[in-house]
N, C-alpha and C positions, 0 to 999 in steps of 0.2 A: 629438439624435439620436446614436447610437452612432457612434463612430469606427471604421472600417474600414480596418485595414492592408492593403497587398498583401502576396499569398503571397509567401514567401521561395522561392529555388530552392535555397538550399543545404542541405545534409544534413551535419549534422555529426554549499545544504544542507537538503536535506530538512528543515531547521532543526534539525538534531541537535545535540547538543552536541559539539564537536570534542575533548574529554576523553574523551568517551564512545566515540566512533568510534575513536581510538587504542587505547582498553584493549581493544574488540573486536578489533582487530587483534592487537593483544600477546596477547590469549587463545588466538587460532587458532594464531599462530605458535609458542606455548608447547605447544599441543596436539600439532602436528605435531611438534616438538622444535627447541631452540635448540644453536647451537655455542656455545662459550665466549665469544667475544666478543660474540655476540648476546645473552648472558646478563649481560656488564657493561653493555652498552646499556639493559637492561630494567631493572636494579637502578638505572642513573643515573635512567632516566624516573621510576621510583616515588617516588626521594628528591627529584625537584625539587620537588614539590608534593602535599600532603598528599591533595589531591583526587585525584589520580593513583592512590593505593593505594584510597582509599574505592571509587573507580568500579571498579577492577578487581575487589576484591573483591565487588562487588555482582553485576558479570558473572560471576565464578567461580560464585556461588552459583546464580544462573539457570541455567548450563551443567549443574552438579552436579544439578540438579533434573531436566534432561532425562536425563541419561546415569543416572538408575535406573533406566530401561527397559533390561534385558539387550540388548544388540545388537553387532553386528559393523560398526562404521561403515565404509564404503566411499565413494570418490569417486563422484559423480552424472555420467554421462557428459551431456556439454554440446558444442555446435558452436561455440560463442563461448569465446575465451581467455578466463580470469578476470585482470583486470588487477592487483587489490590484494589478492584474497584473499576471505573473508566478513566481512562488517561487518552487524551488527545491533544495534538498540539495544533497552532493554526496555519493554513497555508500561507505559502511564501508570499504571494501577492495580494496584499489586504484590501485594494480596490475589487480583483476578481470575486474575492469572498465574500465582500458585501454585496455586491451584483447579485451574485448566486442566492445570497439568503434573500435578498428583496424580491429576485424573480421566483424562489420557491414558495415565499408568502402568497405572490398574486397570482400564481397557478392553481395552489392548493383550494385557498379560500373560496373561490366561486361554487365548488361542489358542497358537499356535506362536510359539515366539521369535522377534521381528521381526527385520527388516533394516533398519537406521535409517542414514538418508545425512542429509547436512546441505550445505546450498549457501547464497550471499547475494551481494549486490553492493554496491558502494561507491556514495558519492555521485555521482551521474549515469551509474551504470553500468546495463547490463541483461543479461539471462542468459536462454537457452533451456536449458532442462532436460528431457532425455527419461527418462521413468522407466521401469522394467521393464517394466511392463503395457502398454505403448504410450502411456500418457498424457503430455501437453505441459503443461511448466510456462513461462511466460514471467514472468521477476521482473523488475519496476520498480526504479528508483533506490533505493537507502539500503535495501534488503529483505533479507528472510532467512527461509529455509524451513527446517522438520526433518521428513523424512519416515520414516514406519515403516509398513513393509507384513506383512501376516501372512497366513496362508491363508484368514480370514474378514474382514479388514478392511485398505483402503487409507485410512492417514490422514495426514494432513499440518498439521502447525503453523506458521502463518504469525507468525513472532515479532513481525513489525513491516514497515511498508511496503505494499506492493501488489504482487498478483500475479494472473495469468489464467490458466484452469486448462480444458485440453480434455479431458474424460475419456475413456478408453476404456470400452466399453460390458463390463460383467462383475456381472449380477447377483446373482453370489454374494458379490461382495467389494463392499460400497458403498464409494464413496470421500467422505471424511469430512475438510473443511479446518476447522481450529480458528484463530479470530483474536479474542483475548481473550476476553469469556466468551461467545462465539457459536459453535456448530457450523453448517456449513452440508455438507447432506449430499447426494449425487447417486449416480447410477448410469452415465449417459453422458450428457454436457452439455456447454456451453462458458459459464463464469461467471468473474466479476472481482470479487475481495476487496481491499479496501484497509481498511487499520486504522492508524489513529493516535490520538494522545491523545484526540480529540475524540468519534471515530465508529469503527464497522464499517459500512462500505457495501459491499453486494453489488447485481451487475448480472449478470442471466442475458442472453444473447446466443442461447442455443439450448438447447432444451430446458426442464426445470424444475429446482428444486432444494428441499430442505425446508431452512428457517433455524429453528435451536432454542436454547433456552439450553444451554449445555453443562454444566451442573451438575444440571439437573433432567429434560432431554431436552423440554422443553415446546417447543410451536411458539412463533414469535415473532411470527408473522403477523396481524393484525387479520382477521375474517373478510369485510370489505367494504371498499371502496376508500373512499377519505375524498372529499367533494365536490370537493376541489382534485385530486385524483388523475384522477376520474370525467370532469373537464373536458379534461383532457389527453388521457385516451383515446378510442379509437373507441368508438362505442356498445357497450354490453355488456348482455347478458341478465342479470337478476334473478335467476336463478338456474339452473347455478353462476355464481359469480365467477370470470372468466376469469384472475383473478391469483391466487387462492386456493382453486383446483379442488382437491377430495379425489380420492386414486387409491390404489393398491393398498400405497402407502408409509403411508397411515394417517392423515393429516394434511394441513392445508393446504400448496399448495406455491407457490413462488414462479415463475412462469413467464416464458419469453423474453418480452424487451420491458419488463421492470417492474425495478424497483429497490426496494430496502429499506435503509434507512440507521438503524442504532441506536446513537444517541447514549450515551456511557459514562456521561454524568451521570442517564442514565433507568434505572429499575429494570428487568432483565429479566425481572420479573413482569407489564410492562407490553405489550400486544399493540400493535405498531405498524401502520399501514397502508403496503401498497406503492404505489408510485407508476409510472404508466406513461412509459416513455421513447421518444420517437421515434426512427427511424433514424438521422437524423442528429446527433442527441444522445448517442447511444450511440456513434456513430463518434468523436465528438470525444473521448467519455471516454477512448474505447482508440487515440487517435491514438499513444500514447506509445509503443506497438507498433513503431511507424515512425521512432521517435526524434524525433517531432514535437510541438508542443503547438499545439491549434486551440481558437481563442474566437468566441463570437458574444454581443456584447452584453454582456460580462462588466465589471465593475468593474475598475478598474486595480489595486486592491488585491487581487483574484482572481488576475490574470495575472502581477502581481509574486509571489505566494505560489506559483504553480505554477513559474515559471523558479528563483525560489530552491530548491525542492526538487531540481532537477538541478544545481546549481552551489554549489559553495564559494564563490566571489565572490557578494555577497548584494546586492539591491537594495532601499533604504529611500526609503519615501516621506515627505517631510517635512511636507507641506501635506493636510490631512483631505479638502477638498475637490477636490483633484486625484485622490485615492484613487476616489471617487465617479463620476468620469467613465470613460463605458463604452468599451470597445473590442472589437474584432473583429479575426480574421486568423490565419495560419495560420505558424508559425516552428519552425525547427529547435530544439530542447530545449535545446542547449548553447551556442547563440548570445546572449547577453546582449548584448556589443556591437553586433551590428545592430540589435536590439528598442532598446536605447537611444539611437543615433543616429536611429531613426525617429521616437523622441518630442522630441528635440532639435531636428531640421532642421523636422518638419512639425506639431507639435503643442504649441509654445509651452512647452516643457519643459526648465527648466534643469538643466544635470547637474554634480556635483560628485564627480570620482573620488576615492577615497581608497584605500587599501593592501588592504582586505578587503571594502569595499564603495562602492557608487556610490548617491548621494543625491539623489532627484528632488524638484524642487519648481517650482513654476510660474514663469515669467522674470516679472520686474517690468514693470508696464507703464509706458512713458516717455509723459509727457505731453506734447503739442505746445506748441511755443514760442511766446509771442504775438507 
């Protein structure tokens, strides 16, 4: 039986390379302009380790590809102060990322010169962004976006991480989110996109979106639900399929209450079946918007992985059998210490605190003396 933690009453690294994070920060600081003292500090950082210069060069190339789009870069309005500036990581597949940038350039340029805006969050950061058209973007931890609006299209490039989009209706200007090799196309809806080295995940909570291969424009939706997805969903008529109904957008659509996960290891020529998501499961997936993590009978490996997304101090599971034990509960995303104490005091977990990590292992059993 899964262990259920009590709900915490407190409100308070996505596994990214620290060198990559620092390089991204330097890139943005240089883009804004450095004073002489900062230039010296930057030069020292580059000289300290050859990996620093390699990573900075890699991110500079990525930023340069984006800036091939002619634009006036202006700050995005926000109701929340940015604590450390923009932070982003490169996508896992460099080739796919390059294709995405080239396609972005060719797609946007034929219309009027776009207004390009950028924003991001550090590890553990959250950001609410109000776009000029009335749409709203919520950025999760260690995430970054670049926005390009024209008179015919609203386009957002999710460079890395997770974002939730509430799209203002404008049928004359589709709203397109690009994440790796995937385009998510909407008119007026609410959906969530998570992009990491393993997959691009799209969850629709209101309305409907088209999910397509960015290079070809071909729909990535399979025409029918898989048996597993059908078992999760409520009874559905055989035609049309409620998860992939066709509309005036001209292709199968991902509808409210469904998730589509596109693995980065799978060719985008393969159509993927959507999965129905119950309302409580969708609420858990979006709990990050309230700075919380919610779990229901999840293995400790997944719980730990989620905590590590929001904190520079990382949890490490030393015993594989401990990692399979299932837990549930609600926690502030930044409160690792309270979570660790629960494990230590109530669930037989030994804790070893180190400088940048906390190691979790089962407490040794003590045999009774004769």
